[in-house]
N, C-alpha and C positions, 0 to 999 in steps of 0.2 A: 782463292789465294789473294794476297795484298795486291793493291792497285801498283802497278811496276812505275819505277822511278823514269824519270827523264833521263838518267845515265845507266842504261842497261850494265854497262861494264863495271859500276861501281856495284850492284845488285849481284851480278855475278861472282864477284870478287867477296862480298859475304858469304854468297853460296859456298865457293870452295874455302874457304877459311874455315867453315862450318864442318867440312869434312873431318880434320883435311885428308882421310883415306876415303877413298871412295870405290865400293865396288863396280866394276863394270861387268853385266851380265847380258848371256845369252839365253832367253827363254824360250825353250821349243815347245811348252804345253802352257797356255794362258792358265791353266788351275793352280801352275806351280806358281805365278806371282804374288798372290796373297800371303801365303804362306813364308814366302821367300822374303818378301819386305819385311813382314814382322819379325824373322827370325833374325834379320839384319838390326830391325831396329831394338828388339830385346838384347842386342848384345852392344846398344850404343851406336849404332850407324843411322845415322839422320838422312843422310843424301846416298841416291842410287843412280848409274847412269844405265838406260836399258837401250841396247843397243837395236840398231833396226836390221839385224842380220837374220833374222827368223819372219816366218810368216806370223807367228803369235806374237811379236812386238807390240803393235798397236794394240791390240786387245789388252795385252798384260799393262801395257802403261794405264790405258781406261780404267781397269781392275783396281791397281794400286791406288792412283789418284782417289778413286772413289770409296773403296775400303782401306786405306791406310791414309789418312789426310795427316799425319803425322812425318810421314815419308816426303822429302824430298825428292821429287821424282825428274831427271832430265832424259834426254833422247841422245843415245849415242851414234856413231856412223851414219850420220847426216851426209849424204854425198852431193846433192843437187837441190835449186831450189825448190822444187815441188816436193821435196820432201821436209822442207824447213817450212814449208805451207800448211803441210799436213799436221806435223808435229804442234803448230802454233793451235790448232783447232782442238787440242787434246790440252792446253793450257799447261804445257810444260813447266818447269822452271828455268829451265838452259837445254841448249844442243851443244854438239860435240861432233867435230869432223875430223877424222885421221888425217887430213890435208887441207889445202885452202884454195880454190881455184878463184879467178876472177870473177865469175857467174856467182859463185856461191858466198863470196863475200860482200858484191854489189847486192846481192838478196839479203844477206843477213843484217846489211849495214840497215837496210828497210823493214824489217822484222820486229814485231813487238817481243819475240823472246833472246834474250840475251845468248851469245854464241861465242863458243870455243874453238877458234881456228886451230888446226893442226900444222906443225912447224918439225922440219928435222935438220936444217942447215941454216947459217947466219943470214943468207940473202931471202929466204922464207920468212924468217923473223924480220926481217928490216920490211919486206911487206906488208905483213900484216899490221906492223907500228905505225907506217905511213898510213893506210886506212883506218884509222883510230881505233886498232884493237890493240891493248895493253896487256890482254892476256892470252895466252896461248895453251895449246897442249903438244909437249914434247913427243913426238912420237916417230918410230919407235923406239923409245928411250936408250934400252941396252943397248942394241946394235947401232943407234947412232951417235952413240959416245958417251950416253951414261951421265955422271956426275961431272967428270972432266968436261965435257963440252960445257954443262951447263954453268960451272965454275969460269971458263973461257969467254963466255958471253957476257956473263956479268957485269964485267968493267967496259966494253962497247955499246952494249945495250940495258945500260941500267932502268932504264921504263918499263921492259918486260917482265912481267911475273909467270910461272911457268905450273902447269897441271902435267908432270911426266907420266908416261903410260906405257908399255910395253917391256917385259922383261923383269918388272917389278914382283916383288913377293913379300913374305915376311922377312926373308934373311935381308934383304936389302932397301927396303923401305925405308928406316931409321937413316939411312946414308943422304936420302934425297929430301927426307923432310927436313935436316940439319941444315940444308942451303938456304940461304937470305931471300934468293930468287925462286924458292920454290914453294908454292902456297899450298898443296897439296898433292897427292900420287894417285893412282887410279891403276887399278888391277882386278882381274879376275880369279885370284887366290881364296878371298873372302868368299866365294860362292862357286866352287867345282861344280863343273857340270855332271859330274858324277855323282855327286850328293844330292844336287836339284833333282836330278831323274830318280833317284833312290827315295826323295823325300826325306833327307836327315838332316832338318831342321836344327836339330839339336848339335851338329856339328857345324853347321854355318854359324850358330849363335856363339860358338865357342871361338870359332875365327876372327868373328867380328870383335869379340872383348879383346882378344889379344891385340885386334888393329887398332880397338879405343885406347887402348893403352899406348900405343904410338903416338895417336892424337895427342893425348896429354903430355907428352913430351914437347911437341912440336909447340902446345899452346904460349904466348907470352906469359 
């Protein structure tokens, strides 16, 4: 990976813009990691978030990093400083949390890994801004207010840009991507658990291609 810049937020913004549809995946078996990443890449998706929700996650990240170097790999569901330290040793491109505790934000300020904290309220958004984070995950997006919430905070919090995740799929992703304060969206619909379990890489490739069309619409 290229040497990280002095501004991790700028680096993270570049990654999110490269999405701008990012599959959020839970990988149960390490053997699925590489064919999954290759199917997504074949469909035009170049950024993936592998969540730390399964025992296989760390090994899955290792395998994708080693065998699919064109894929930009981030670690998701990072909940504690020790997890952030662990994924930093894997040289992931970024890390994502569903929320933002004080301890985690402190650790993220000292970490070499660009970090995307999660927010669900205006107060939480203000808190991450105070810590120097101008990019945030809006989660869970649909239950927390969806596009209406994002439009509402755009005025009072113009410096903050979002990656909404949670309840987003092919039916509503374009509505989020149309917003000026949205850099990208994340979702599990690109890699359904049943398709991964069945090794249905063709289906995943087709879903990725459809998402890539949304990405082209978002491009300036």
